N, C-alpha and C positions, 0 to 999 in steps of 0.2 A: 784684170784691171782692179783698181780700188775705187769703189763707188759709194758715195754718200747718198742716203735716202732720208729726206726729212719727212716725218709722218710715216716712218717705216714700219711701225707696229699697227697701223690702221688696216682697214679692209684691203685696199688696193696695194698699199706699201708692203704688207706682209706677203701677199701673193707674188709681187714683183721681187722681193728679197729672196723668196724660195726659188724662183726660176733662175735668177742671176747666180745664186749659189750653185745650183745644178750645172750652170754653164761654166763654173770654175772661177767666178769673180769673188773678190773680197768685199764684204758689205759693212759699212758703218751706218748704223740706224740711229737717227735722232727722233725722239718722241717724248711727250710729257704725259701720255695716257689720258688726255682730256676727253677725247671721244673714242680712243682706241683701247686695245686690251692687251695686257701682258700675256694672256693665254694665246694670242695670235702668233707670238714669237717664241713660245715655250720650247718647241722642238728646234727652232733655228739657233737658240742660244747654246745648244750642244755642239754646234759646228764651230771649229776654231777660226774659220774665216768670217764669222759673224760677230760684230762688236756692237753692243748697245750702249748708248749714252742718253741718259734722261735729261732732257733740256727743253725749255719753252722757247719757241722760235721767235717770240717777240723780244727776246733778249739777244744781244750780240752772240754769234756762234763762239764756242770755246776756242781759245787761241791754240790749244793743243792739237786741234784739227789741222793746223797749218803744217805741222811736221809730218803728217801722214801722206802728203803728196797725192791728194785726191785727183783721180782722172776724170770722173763724171759725177754729176749731181742730178738726182731726180727730186725735184722740189714738189712734194705732195702735201705738206703740212697745212691743214685747214679743216675746221668743221665742215662737213659736206652734206649732212642730212638736215631737213627742215626742223626736226625736233631740237637739234643742238644749236644751229645757227640762229633760230628765232628765240631760243632761250638766252643766248649770250651774243646779241647782235654786235655790241661794241667790241667785244673780244674777237669776234669773227672778222670784223673790219681790220682790227689791229694785226691779227694773224696774217691776213692777206697783204696788207700794205707794209707794215713794219717788218713782218717775218720775211717777206720777199726782198725788201730792202736790205735786211741783214745778210741774207744769203748772197745777194749780188755784191755787197760790199766785201763779204768774205772772199769771193772770187777775185776781186781786185787785189786783195792782199796775198793771193797765192801766186807764186812765181810761175807756175805752169798754166795758170788760167784755165781751170777745168771747164768742160762743156756742160751746159745745164739744160735740162728739159723741165719746163714749167707746166704743171698740170692746171689748166684752166677748165672751163665747164661749158656745157651747152646752155647753161642758165644766162650766159652773156647775151643770148638772143631774146631773153625775156619771153613775153607772150607773142610769138612771131606772127607776122602778117603774111609770111610766105612759107611754103612747105614743099619739099624738104628745105632745110636751112643749109646754105653754103657759107663758106668763110667770107664771102664778099658781102653778105647781109649784115647790116650794122645793128640790127636788133630793135626791139620795142620794149624797153625796160622802164618800169616805174622807179625813179630814184629815191622815192620816199616811202615805198611800201614795206611790208613786213619781210619780204624776201630780199630787199635791196642790200642788206648787209652782206649777203653772199654774192648776189649778182654784180653789184657795183664794186665789191671787194676784189672779185676776180678781174673785172674790167680795168680797175686802176692798177692791179698787179701786172696785167698784160702791158699796160702803158709803161710801167716802170721797166719791164724787161726790154721793150723796144727802145726806150730812151737810153738805157745802159748799152744796148747794142750799138746805137748810133754814136754815142759819145765815147765809149771805151772799146768798141770793136770786139765785144765778147761773143763767144759761140753760144747762141741762144736758140732754143727750139720751144715752140708753144703748141700744146695740144689742147683741144676742147673735147672733154670727155662727155659722152652721152650716157644715158641711164645704163648702169652696170650692176650686175648681181653675181652672187656666188659665195663659196665658203669664206668664212671669217667676217661676214656681215654680222652686225649685232641684231639680235632678235627684236629689240625695241627701239631701233634707230629712226623709225618714222618713214623709211623708204617703202614704196608700195609693194615690192616683191617680198621683203622680209615681213611686212605687215600682214599680207595675205597668207603667207606660209605659216607664220606664227599663230594667226587666228584659227586657221583650219586645224593645225596640229593640236591646239589647246581646246578645240571644240567651241570656240567663240564665234560670234557672228562676223562675217566679212564686211568690213566697212568701206564703202565707196563714197567718195566725196563728189557731189554733183550728180549728174545722170549716168556717169560712167562712159559717156561717148567721147571724152577727151582721149587723144591717142598718145602713145609712147612707143619707142623702139628700144628693145632690151638686148644688151650684149653681155655674154658670159665673160667673167673676169679674165680667163685665159686668153681670149681674143684681144682684150685690151692690153694685157701685158706684152703679148707678141707685137702688137702695134707700137707700143712705146719703145721696146727694144729695137725694133726695125728702124724707127724714126731716129733714135739716138745714134744708130750705126751708120746712118746716111752720111756719106762723105761730103756731099754737096752742102755748101753754106746756105741753108734754107731755114729761116726762122719760123715760117708759118704765119699765122696759126693754121693748124690742121685738125679737122674733125676726125675723131676716132669713135666709131659706134657701129651699130647694126641697123641697116636701113629698113628692115622688115617691121612695118608699123602695125600695131593692133590697138584696139580700144581697151580701156581699163576694165570694162565689164567683161570683155573676152578673156583678159588675163585672169580675172577672178574665177571664171568658169573653168579655165584650164587647170589652175592650181587646185580648185575644189575637186576636180576629177582625178588629178594625179595623186592627191592625198586621200582619196576615198572618203571625203568629208561630207557630213550632213549639215554643215554650217549654213545658216541662212545668210543671204546677201541683203544688207541694209544700206540705205542711202542717207547721207548727211550733207549739210551745206558745203558748197565749194569754197575753199579758202581764197582770200584775196590774192589776185595776180597769178593764180594757178594757170600755167600754160594750157591752151586748148589743144595744141599740137606740138610734138617734139619728134623730129625725124631728121637724121643727118644725111647730107649729101657727102659721100665719102670718095668722090671721084678724084679729089686731089691726093688723098692718101694712097689710093690705088695707083695713081700715076707716078707719085714720087718714090714710094717704097713698097709697092705691090701689096698693100694691105687689103685683106678681105676676110671678114669673120667666117669662122668655120663651124662653130658650135651652134646647132639649131636650138630654138627656144625650149622645146620639150626635153631634149637631152640635158641642157643646162639646168633647167628647173628640177629635174629628177635628182641631179647631183646636189643641188642646193637644198632640196627637201630632205635628203638623206643626212646632210650635214646638220641641219637644224633639228631633225628627229633625234640624232645622237646627242646633241647638246641638251635637248630637253630631258631625255631619259637619264642623262648623267648629272 
């Protein structure tokens, strides 16, 4: 198949591209390198089945794409780490609303109407009042807070997708991605796993915001990619949304101690003020994904962290 991936040079997009190429698909990658890296797709560019187009998703998609007869679209383009979306909140909102609108309008102009998988986020649940979070939970989101550009951006993009489905009968699938880590993350992207690994490898203090008793559940990127591909392959016309994550929940303090041990680090753990609207709990109910396409994460936390640490260690030494 010929598959378009917006944000294809990002952390998740580049891992997804690699897997789909291995499966024999042709990939067209759209990215503007706003939060991604050309390094992520350096090896992929050597593959004749991989095409890169530099493009900002808030602009209408290139008309040249129409002639390619795209079969599927994975729409991933969006700043996704607090460091970037809080630095550029308006751009983040525009990327999610205007960018998603541009992709959906592109589909309307395609004769074959390709299937689209939209990557939403667990952040649509805000600071949840229930745990674990199922897709039926409507969330507890502060629409004015410093995280709202991302939270509400994804929520309005989900609304766009569902309204295009109802009005134009498009084949739409929505996933809500929970905390994911692995190779091709940026060392300074502000996510907790990359923060802790970077700090320990560089001999810096490990910074925990709050008391460290807030919980998260972490999935290795390979599990996410398998879940995305399985959902896209689902023949049933089921738009979701569907949670994709690992339900094994741990505290942030526990995560810091695990990473400190795995890196043989002497870094001190320090505590700073908890940012506004930082969720106290984040844990997915994945029963719907299990039921619909037999999704179940296979990579345990220690194994995934060892692989990620080795990736960052190599990046730092080179």
